[in-house]
C-alpha positions as CSV (number, residue, x, y, z in Angstrom):
1,M,-67.6,216.1,-150.9
2,S,-65.4,219.1,-151.9
3,V,-63.0,219.2,-154.8
4,T,-59.8,220.9,-153.6
5,S,-56.2,221.0,-154.8
6,A,-55.5,218.0,-152.6
7,N,-57.7,215.6,-154.5
8,R,-57.7,217.1,-158.0
9,L,-55.1,214.5,-159.2
10,E,-57.0,211.8,-157.4
11,L,-59.9,212.3,-159.8
12,L,-57.7,211.4,-162.7
13,Q,-56.2,208.4,-160.8
14,I,-59.7,207.1,-160.1
15,A,-60.7,207.5,-163.7
16,E,-57.6,205.6,-164.8
17,A,-58.2,202.8,-162.3
18,V,-61.8,202.4,-163.3
19,A,-61.0,202.5,-167.0
20,R,-58.3,199.8,-166.6
21,E,-60.7,197.6,-164.5
22,K,-63.6,197.9,-167.0
23,M,-61.3,198.0,-170.1
24,I,-62.8,201.2,-171.4
25,D,-61.4,204.5,-172.5
26,P,-60.4,206.8,-169.5
27,S,-62.0,209.8,-171.2
28,L,-65.4,208.0,-171.0
29,V,-64.9,207.8,-167.2
30,I,-64.0,211.5,-166.9
31,E,-67.0,212.4,-169.0
32,A,-69.2,210.4,-166.7
33,M,-67.6,212.3,-163.7
34,E,-68.3,215.6,-165.4
35,D,-72.0,214.6,-166.0
36,S,-72.3,213.5,-162.4
37,L,-70.7,216.7,-160.9
38,G,-72.9,218.8,-163.1
39,K,-75.9,217.0,-161.8
40,A,-74.8,217.4,-158.3
41,A,-74.3,221.2,-158.9
42,R,-77.8,221.5,-160.3
43,S,-79.2,219.8,-157.2
44,R,-77.5,222.6,-155.2
45,Y,-78.2,225.7,-157.3
46,G,-81.4,224.6,-159.0
47,A,-82.4,221.8,-161.5
48,E,-83.6,224.5,-163.9
49,Y,-80.1,225.8,-164.6
50,D,-77.8,224.5,-167.4
51,I,-74.7,223.9,-165.3
52,R,-71.8,221.9,-166.7
53,A,-68.6,220.6,-165.1
54,K,-65.3,220.4,-166.9
55,I,-62.3,218.5,-165.6
56,D,-58.9,219.3,-167.0
57,R,-57.4,216.1,-168.5
58,K,-53.9,216.9,-167.3
59,S,-54.1,218.8,-164.0
60,G,-57.5,217.5,-162.7
61,D,-58.7,221.1,-162.2
62,L,-62.5,221.3,-162.0
63,E,-64.5,224.2,-163.5
64,M,-68.2,224.7,-162.9
65,T,-69.9,226.9,-165.5
66,R,-73.5,228.1,-166.0
67,Y,-74.5,228.3,-169.7
68,R,-77.2,230.5,-171.2
69,H,-78.3,230.4,-174.8
70,V,-78.9,233.6,-176.8
71,V,-82.3,233.4,-178.6
72,E,-84.8,235.8,-180.2
73,E,-87.6,234.9,-177.8
74,V,-87.0,233.6,-174.3
75,E,-89.1,230.6,-173.2
76,N,-87.0,229.6,-170.2
77,H,-85.3,232.5,-168.4
78,F,-83.1,230.1,-166.4
79,T,-81.2,228.8,-169.5
80,E,-82.0,231.5,-172.2
81,L,-81.6,235.3,-172.7
82,T,-82.4,237.8,-175.5
83,L,-79.8,239.2,-177.8
84,E,-80.3,242.7,-176.2
85,D,-79.6,241.4,-172.7
86,A,-76.6,239.3,-174.0
87,R,-75.0,242.4,-175.5
88,E,-75.1,244.2,-172.2
89,I,-72.9,241.5,-170.9
90,K,-70.9,240.8,-174.1
91,P,-71.1,243.5,-176.8
92,D,-70.3,241.2,-179.7
93,A,-72.8,238.4,-178.8
94,Q,-74.7,236.9,-181.6
95,L,-77.9,234.8,-181.9
96,G,-77.1,231.1,-181.1
97,D,-74.1,231.9,-178.9
98,Y,-73.8,230.7,-175.3
99,L,-72.8,233.0,-172.5
100,T,-70.9,231.4,-169.6
101,D,-70.7,232.4,-166.0
102,P,-68.1,230.6,-163.8
103,L,-69.4,229.3,-160.5
104,P,-67.4,229.5,-157.2
105,P,-66.0,226.3,-155.6
106,M,-68.6,224.5,-153.6
107,D,-69.0,221.7,-151.1
108,F,-71.2,218.8,-152.1
109,G,-73.5,217.3,-149.5
110,R,-73.8,213.6,-148.8
111,I,-76.9,213.2,-151.0
112,A,-75.3,215.1,-153.9
113,A,-72.2,213.0,-153.6
114,Q,-74.2,209.8,-153.6
115,S,-76.1,210.9,-156.7
116,A,-72.9,211.7,-158.4
117,K,-71.6,208.3,-157.7
118,Q,-74.7,206.7,-159.1
119,V,-74.4,208.7,-162.4
120,I,-70.7,207.7,-162.7
121,M,-71.5,204.0,-162.2
122,Q,-74.3,204.1,-164.7
123,K,-72.2,205.8,-167.3
124,V,-69.4,203.4,-166.8
125,R,-71.8,200.4,-167.1
126,E,-73.1,201.9,-170.4
127,A,-69.6,202.3,-171.7
128,E,-68.7,198.8,-170.7
129,R,-71.8,197.3,-172.4
130,L,-71.0,199.3,-175.6
131,R,-67.4,198.1,-175.5
132,Q,-68.6,194.5,-175.1
133,Y,-71.1,194.8,-178.0
134,E,-68.5,196.4,-180.3
135,E,-66.1,193.5,-179.5
136,F,-68.5,190.7,-180.2
137,K,-70.9,192.0,-182.9
138,D,-68.6,191.0,-185.7
139,R,-67.8,187.6,-184.2
140,Q,-71.2,186.1,-185.0
141,G,-70.8,182.6,-186.4
142,E,-67.5,182.0,-184.7
143,I,-66.8,179.3,-182.1
144,I,-65.8,180.6,-178.7
145,N,-64.5,178.9,-175.6
146,G,-65.7,179.8,-172.2
147,I,-66.1,178.7,-168.6
148,V,-69.5,178.0,-167.0
149,K,-70.2,180.7,-164.4
150,R,-73.7,179.6,-163.2
151,T,-76.9,178.0,-164.3
152,E,-80.3,179.8,-164.2
153,Y,-83.5,177.9,-164.9
154,G,-81.7,175.5,-167.2
155,N,-79.9,178.3,-169.1
156,V,-76.1,178.3,-168.8
157,I,-74.3,181.6,-168.2
158,V,-70.8,181.4,-169.7
159,D,-67.8,183.6,-168.9
160,V,-66.2,184.4,-172.3
161,G,-63.4,186.5,-171.0
162,R,-64.4,190.1,-171.5
163,G,-68.1,189.5,-171.1
164,E,-70.9,187.0,-170.3
165,A,-72.8,185.0,-172.8
166,I,-76.0,182.9,-172.4
167,L,-76.4,179.3,-173.6
168,R,-80.1,178.7,-173.5
169,R,-81.6,175.4,-172.6
170,D,-83.0,174.8,-176.1
171,Q,-79.5,175.4,-177.5
172,L,-78.0,172.6,-175.5
173,I,-77.5,169.1,-176.8
174,Q,-79.9,166.5,-175.4
175,R,-78.9,165.1,-172.0
176,E,-76.1,167.6,-171.8
177,A,-75.4,169.1,-168.3
178,F,-72.7,171.5,-167.2
179,R,-71.4,172.4,-163.7
180,N,-69.8,175.6,-162.5
181,G,-66.2,175.8,-163.7
182,D,-66.7,173.4,-166.7
183,R,-65.1,174.5,-170.0
184,V,-67.6,174.8,-172.8
185,R,-67.3,175.4,-176.5
186,A,-70.2,176.9,-178.5
187,L,-71.1,179.0,-181.5
188,I,-71.8,182.7,-181.2
189,R,-75.3,182.6,-182.8
190,D,-76.4,186.2,-182.1
191,V,-75.3,189.4,-180.5
192,R,-77.9,192.0,-179.7
193,H,-77.6,195.4,-178.0
194,E,-80.5,195.6,-175.6
195,T,-81.5,198.0,-172.8
196,R,-80.0,195.9,-170.1
197,G,-76.7,195.6,-172.1
198,P,-75.4,193.5,-175.0
199,Q,-76.7,189.9,-175.0
200,I,-74.4,187.3,-176.5
201,F,-76.4,184.1,-177.4
202,L,-74.5,180.9,-177.8
203,S,-75.6,177.6,-179.4
204,R,-74.4,174.0,-179.5
205,T,-77.3,172.7,-181.6
206,A,-77.0,175.0,-184.6
207,P,-75.9,173.4,-187.9
208,E,-73.3,176.1,-188.2
209,F,-71.6,174.8,-185.0
210,L,-71.0,171.4,-186.7
211,A,-69.7,173.1,-189.8
212,E,-67.3,175.3,-187.8
213,L,-66.0,172.3,-185.8
214,F,-65.1,170.6,-189.1
215,K,-63.5,173.8,-190.3
216,M,-61.2,173.6,-187.2
217,E,-60.4,169.9,-187.7
218,V,-60.0,169.8,-191.5
219,P,-57.4,172.1,-193.0
220,E,-58.8,171.6,-196.5
221,I,-62.1,173.2,-195.4
222,Y,-60.2,176.1,-193.7
223,D,-58.2,176.6,-196.9
224,G,-61.3,176.6,-199.1
225,I,-60.4,173.5,-201.1
226,I,-63.4,171.7,-199.6
227,E,-66.7,173.5,-199.0
228,I,-69.5,172.4,-196.7
229,K,-72.6,173.1,-198.8
230,A,-75.3,172.0,-196.4
231,V,-75.8,170.7,-192.9
232,A,-78.8,169.1,-191.2
233,R,-78.8,168.0,-187.5
234,D,-80.8,166.2,-185.0
235,P,-78.6,167.4,-182.2
236,G,-77.0,164.7,-180.1
237,S,-78.4,161.9,-182.3
238,R,-77.5,162.2,-186.0
239,A,-76.4,164.7,-188.6
240,K,-75.9,164.8,-192.3
241,M,-73.4,167.1,-194.1
242,G,-73.0,167.7,-197.8
243,V,-69.4,168.5,-198.9
244,I,-67.8,169.3,-202.3
245,S,-64.1,169.4,-203.3
246,Y,-62.8,172.0,-205.8
247,D,-59.7,169.9,-206.3
248,S,-60.3,166.7,-208.3
249,S,-57.4,165.0,-206.6
250,I,-58.9,165.4,-203.1
251,D,-61.8,163.2,-201.9
252,P,-64.0,165.5,-199.8
253,V,-65.6,162.7,-197.8
254,G,-62.3,161.0,-197.1
255,A,-60.6,164.3,-196.1
256,C,-63.4,165.0,-193.6
257,V,-63.3,161.5,-192.1
258,G,-59.5,161.6,-191.7
259,M,-57.0,158.8,-191.1
260,R,-58.9,156.0,-189.3
261,G,-61.7,158.4,-188.7
262,S,-59.6,160.7,-186.5
263,R,-61.0,164.0,-187.8
264,V,-64.7,163.1,-187.7
265,Q,-64.2,161.4,-184.3
266,A,-63.0,164.6,-182.8
267,V,-66.2,166.3,-183.9
268,V,-68.3,163.4,-182.7
269,N,-66.8,163.5,-179.3
270,E,-67.5,167.3,-179.0
271,L,-71.1,166.6,-180.0
272,Q,-71.7,164.0,-177.3
273,G,-71.5,161.0,-179.7
274,E,-73.7,162.5,-182.5
275,K,-73.4,160.2,-185.6
276,I,-72.4,162.2,-188.7
277,D,-73.1,161.1,-192.3
278,I,-70.7,162.9,-194.7
279,I,-72.2,163.0,-198.2
280,P,-70.7,164.1,-201.5
281,W,-72.7,167.2,-202.6
282,N,-74.1,167.3,-206.1
283,G,-75.5,170.2,-208.1
284,D,-78.4,168.1,-209.3
285,P,-81.0,167.9,-206.5
286,A,-82.1,164.4,-207.3
287,T,-78.6,163.0,-207.4
288,F,-77.8,164.8,-204.1
289,L,-81.0,163.4,-202.6
290,V,-80.0,159.8,-203.5
291,N,-76.7,160.4,-201.7
292,A,-78.5,162.0,-198.8
293,L,-80.8,159.0,-198.2
294,Q,-77.9,156.7,-197.7
295,P,-77.6,154.0,-196.5
296,A,-81.0,153.3,-198.2
297,E,-81.0,152.4,-201.9
298,V,-83.2,154.4,-204.3
299,S,-84.9,153.0,-207.4
300,K,-86.3,156.2,-208.9
301,V,-86.7,159.9,-208.1
302,V,-89.6,162.0,-209.5
303,F,-88.8,165.7,-209.2
304,D,-91.5,168.4,-209.0
305,D,-89.7,171.8,-209.5
306,E,-92.8,173.8,-209.1
307,S,-93.8,172.6,-205.6
308,E,-90.3,171.8,-204.5
309,R,-91.2,168.3,-203.7
310,I,-89.4,165.1,-204.5
311,E,-91.0,161.7,-204.7
312,V,-88.6,158.8,-204.0
313,V,-89.3,155.2,-204.9
314,V,-87.4,152.5,-202.9
315,P,-87.5,148.7,-203.0
316,D,-90.1,147.3,-200.6
317,E,-87.4,146.0,-198.2
318,Q,-85.6,149.4,-198.1
319,L,-88.6,151.4,-196.9
320,S,-87.8,151.3,-193.1
321,L,-84.2,152.1,-193.8
322,A,-85.0,155.1,-196.0
323,I,-87.4,156.5,-193.5
324,G,-85.2,155.8,-190.5
325,R,-86.0,155.6,-186.8
326,R,-88.9,157.9,-186.1
327,G,-88.5,159.3,-189.6
328,Q,-85.0,160.7,-188.8
329,N,-83.3,159.7,-192.0
330,V,-85.8,161.2,-194.4
331,R,-86.3,164.3,-192.2
332,L,-82.6,165.1,-192.2
333,A,-82.4,164.4,-196.0
334,S,-85.3,166.8,-196.5
335,Q,-83.5,169.5,-194.4
336,L,-80.3,168.9,-196.3
337,T,-81.8,169.3,-199.7
338,G,-84.5,171.8,-198.9
339,F,-87.2,169.7,-200.5
340,D,-90.2,167.9,-199.1
341,I,-89.7,164.2,-199.7
342,D,-92.4,161.6,-200.2
343,I,-91.2,158.0,-200.0
344,L,-93.1,155.2,-201.8
345,T,-92.2,151.5,-202.2
346,E,-92.1,150.1,-205.7
347,A,-95.3,148.2,-205.0
348,Q,-97.1,151.5,-204.0
349,E,-95.8,153.3,-206.9
350,S,-96.8,150.5,-209.3
351,E,-100.3,150.5,-207.8
352,R,-100.6,154.3,-208.2
353,R,-99.4,154.2,-211.8
354,Q,-101.9,151.5,-212.6
355,A,-104.7,153.6,-211.1
356,E,-103.6,156.6,-213.2
357,F,-103.4,154.5,-216.3
358,A,-106.9,153.1,-215.8
359,E,-108.3,156.6,-215.1
360,R,-106.8,158.1,-218.3
361,T,-107.8,155.1,-220.3
362,R,-111.4,155.6,-219.2
363,L,-111.2,159.3,-220.1
364,F,-110.2,158.6,-223.6
365,M,-112.7,155.8,-224.0
366,D,-115.6,158.0,-222.9
367,S,-114.6,161.2,-224.6
368,L,-113.2,159.8,-227.9
369,N,-115.6,156.9,-228.2
370,V,-112.8,154.4,-228.8
371,D,-112.2,150.9,-227.6
372,E,-110.0,150.1,-224.6
373,M,-107.0,149.0,-226.7
374,V,-106.8,152.4,-228.6
375,A,-107.2,154.3,-225.3
376,Q,-104.4,152.3,-223.7
377,L,-102.1,152.9,-226.6
378,L,-102.6,156.7,-226.2
379,V,-102.0,156.5,-222.5
380,A,-98.9,154.3,-223.0
381,E,-97.5,156.9,-225.4
382,G,-97.7,159.6,-222.7
383,F,-101.0,161.3,-223.6
384,A,-102.8,162.5,-220.5
385,T,-105.5,165.0,-221.5
386,L,-107.9,165.7,-224.4
387,E,-106.0,168.9,-225.2
388,E,-102.8,166.9,-225.9
389,V,-104.6,164.7,-228.4
390,A,-106.5,167.5,-230.0
391,Y,-103.7,169.9,-230.7
392,V,-100.5,167.8,-230.9
393,D,-98.7,167.5,-234.2
394,L,-100.3,164.9,-236.4
395,D,-96.9,163.2,-236.7
396,E,-96.9,162.3,-233.0
397,L,-100.1,160.3,-233.4
398,T,-99.1,158.6,-236.7
399,S,-95.9,157.5,-235.1
400,I,-97.9,155.2,-232.8
401,E,-97.9,151.7,-234.1
402,G,-101.2,150.9,-235.8
403,F,-102.2,154.5,-236.2
404,D,-102.3,155.8,-239.8
405,E,-103.0,159.4,-240.9
406,T,-106.8,158.8,-241.3
407,T,-107.0,157.3,-237.7
408,A,-105.0,160.2,-236.3
409,E,-107.2,162.8,-238.0
410,E,-110.3,161.1,-236.8
411,L,-109.0,161.0,-233.2
412,Q,-108.1,164.7,-233.3
413,A,-111.5,165.6,-234.7
414,R,-113.3,163.6,-231.9
415,A,-111.0,165.2,-229.2
416,R,-111.8,168.7,-230.5
417,E,-115.5,168.0,-230.7
418,S,-115.5,166.7,-227.2
419,L,-113.6,169.7,-225.9
420,E,-116.0,172.0,-227.7
421,E,-118.9,170.3,-225.9
422,I,-117.1,170.5,-222.5
423,N,-116.3,174.2,-223.1
424,A,-119.8,175.0,-224.1
425,R,-121.2,173.5,-220.9
426,A,-118.5,175.4,-218.9
427,L,-119.5,178.7,-220.5
428,E,-123.2,178.1,-219.9
429,R,-122.5,177.3,-216.2
430,A,-120.2,180.4,-215.9
431,R,-122.9,182.6,-217.2
432,E,-125.4,181.1,-214.8
433,L,-123.0,182.0,-212.0
434,G,-122.9,185.6,-213.1
435,V,-119.4,185.9,-214.6
436,A,-118.8,189.4,-216.1
437,Q,-118.0,189.8,-219.8
438,D,-114.5,191.3,-219.0
439,L,-113.4,188.0,-217.6
440,F,-114.7,186.1,-220.6
441,D,-112.7,188.5,-222.8
442,F,-109.5,188.1,-220.8
443,E,-106.9,186.2,-222.9
444,G,-105.3,183.1,-221.3
445,L,-108.3,181.6,-219.5
446,T,-110.2,178.7,-221.0
447,P,-114.0,178.3,-220.4
448,Q,-113.3,175.5,-217.9
449,M,-110.9,177.7,-216.0
450,I,-113.5,180.5,-215.9
451,E,-116.1,178.0,-214.6
452,A,-113.7,176.9,-211.8
453,L,-113.0,180.5,-210.9
454,A,-116.7,181.4,-210.8
455,E,-117.5,178.5,-208.5
456,D,-115.0,180.1,-206.0
457,G,-116.5,183.6,-206.3
458,V,-114.0,185.0,-208.9
459,K,-116.5,186.6,-211.4
460,T,-114.9,189.8,-212.7
461,L,-111.5,190.9,-214.0
462,E,-110.9,192.9,-210.9
463,D,-111.7,189.8,-208.8
464,F,-109.1,187.9,-210.8
465,A,-106.5,190.7,-210.5
466,T,-106.7,190.4,-206.7
467,C,-105.7,186.7,-206.7
468,A,-102.2,185.6,-205.7
469,D,-100.3,183.3,-208.0
470,W,-100.3,180.5,-205.4
471,E,-104.1,180.8,-205.0
472,L,-104.4,179.9,-208.7
473,A,-101.5,177.4,-209.1
474,G,-101.5,175.9,-205.6
475,G,-98.6,175.8,-203.2
476,Y,-97.4,174.8,-199.8
477,T,-97.5,176.5,-196.4
478,T,-95.7,175.5,-193.2
479,V,-98.0,174.7,-190.3
480,D,-96.5,173.5,-187.0
481,G,-93.3,172.6,-188.7
482,K,-95.0,170.6,-191.5
483,R,-95.6,171.7,-195.0
484,V,-99.3,171.5,-195.9
485,K,-100.7,171.5,-199.4
486,D,-102.8,174.5,-200.5
487,A,-105.0,173.5,-203.5
488,G,-105.0,176.1,-206.3
489,L,-108.2,177.1,-208.1
490,L,-106.6,176.3,-211.5
491,E,-104.2,173.6,-210.3
492,K,-106.1,170.8,-212.0
493,F,-105.3,172.5,-215.4
494,D,-101.6,172.0,-214.7
495,M,-101.0,175.8,-214.3
496,S,-97.6,176.6,-213.0
497,L,-96.8,179.5,-210.6
498,A,-95.0,181.4,-213.4
499,E,-98.1,181.1,-215.7
500,A,-100.4,182.2,-212.9
501,R,-98.2,185.2,-212.1
502,H,-98.1,186.2,-215.7
503,L,-101.9,186.1,-216.0
504,V,-102.5,188.0,-212.7
505,M,-100.1,190.7,-213.7
506,N,-101.7,191.1,-217.1
507,A,-105.1,191.3,-215.4
508,R,-103.8,194.1,-213.2
509,V,-102.5,196.0,-216.3
510,Q,-105.9,195.7,-218.0
511,A,-107.6,196.8,-214.7
512,G,-105.4,199.9,-214.7
513,W,-103.7,199.0,-211.4
514,I,-100.2,199.1,-213.0
515,S,-98.8,200.3,-216.3
516,A,-97.5,198.1,-219.1
517,E,-94.1,199.8,-218.6
518,E,-94.0,198.9,-214.9
519,L,-94.9,195.3,-215.7
520,A,-92.2,195.1,-218.4
521,A,-89.6,196.5,-215.9
522,E,-90.6,194.0,-213.3
523,Q,-90.4,191.1,-215.7
524,A,-87.0,192.2,-216.9
525,A,-85.7,192.4,-213.3
526,E,-87.1,188.9,-212.6
527,E,-85.4,187.5,-215.7
528,A,-82.1,189.1,-214.8
529,A,-82.3,187.7,-211.3
530,A,-83.1,184.2,-212.6
531,A,-80.2,184.4,-215.1
532,E,-77.8,185.4,-212.4
533,A,-79.0,182.6,-210.1
534,A,-78.6,180.1,-212.9
535,A,-75.1,181.4,-213.7
536,E,-74.1,181.1,-210.0
537,A,-75.5,177.5,-209.8
538,A,-73.6,176.6,-213.0
539,A,-70.3,178.0,-211.6
540,A,-70.7,176.2,-208.3
541,S,-71.4,172.8,-209.8
542,P,-68.4,170.8,-211.0
543,A,-68.6,168.7,-214.2
544,E,-70.7,165.7,-213.3
545,E,-72.8,162.9,-214.8
546,S,-76.2,163.8,-216.1
547,I,-79.1,162.5,-214.1
548,E,-80.2,160.4,-217.1
549,S,-76.9,158.4,-216.8
550,V,-77.8,157.6,-213.2
551,F,-81.5,156.8,-213.4
552,G,-82.0,156.2,-217.2
553,T,-84.4,158.2,-219.3
554,G,-87.8,159.1,-218.1
555,S,-90.6,161.6,-218.5
556,A,-90.0,165.3,-218.3
557,S,-90.8,165.3,-214.5
558,E,-88.7,162.3,-213.7
559,R,-85.1,162.1,-212.8
């Protein structure tokens, strides 16, 4: 292969043709040619030399030039030379300059020409991949139409116009099959730039796919009048979608359903008959949950903010409806609300309450030395622990029917005496277990708490400082897709995560691990973040009925 005046312009024509075909910048193709010609020249003159090719963008003239770098100390005499030697060639040469020597025209052999061709193709492929990545990287979350090109091991390769995308087998709706040439609509779930080129991953099972389909069918969603707040899907079977309207004159559910169900039916057809429940979103989690469990009726909801669990009580005959086929209804409601849901029948809930009532009654009878009727009165008024009886305002006890001031004072005295005995036994047991004095002196831990910690091997202030908040207060972890309860060391003392975190951080300050200033700064940042989240939640929630108006009044943990 020789580059003569006859084929100089041909280089530019080839570059233009390749650039048009691959939809890339012609200058990138010419740069690839220059790299390939430089590589071919080095294979002729010697791979150690720094030989570069330059193609004139207008005339197509090719220049081959050898470059040498001016340095203080030469390490490679093929590509470097000293300042003294450089000034013999060019008197005004300076350190860091490059001296160039033009090379004569040359004929390339067959091997060199083949090597040049490979370099050009590699560079063109890299440019094409970069162009494809740049085009699709900002389209993540969009719906795209394509044509099925082929199927590989259950994965569908889709031609999306200026590139190929992959629709993995696990991102296809159940029992869905595509043949070559079929049109397919899917969500661009991810775009990654990998060594073998950009990979565009599609999905038809993602919740966002359903949301984007509704955005295409419902103008009010596209315009922002209606917002899709949450989506949960069992692809191909059932889905639940929470929607809210920012215009009081527009019903969000009705707008999504459309005239005679036309809008929702269009989405159902695209999703292979997937049934869709459209639910009015509510800022109160318990109210939203009641809506999400439709068509089942809910008698009562008990909300546990700390563990992000909701306990739902339904009439006995509604249990199977609330759970759904193979647990589908409650599973989707859980995904939609972000809470774990326990469903009980009214009979089960009544039985549990009776057991709790009997247990607390027995505690007061044994610890306060009172008869069953007095103990039952205390439990019925909401007292659950000896601490509550011992340290509550006297007025709360005297307000109980049949309790005068003398009776209330006697009950409190007995409760404190009983607590002192329990604490004394706990302290004695903790000392037997070898608890250090610094843990006894630490403010915020009761003797019973110290005993519980010691039984688990936490015997010094430093031991306590190494604990995580969830180790003390308890929490939940996800194992094989299911949330599993982790019992906390101090959970039985009704310690919250916030209280546990406060105690642990104070222990770290006393242990000298962090300073009081660092702790104060961290707490201030947490409070600011919590205030900001609360403000955002308040701004997002329209005026709505309080939960008490829906379920009636209840205890602090009930909604």
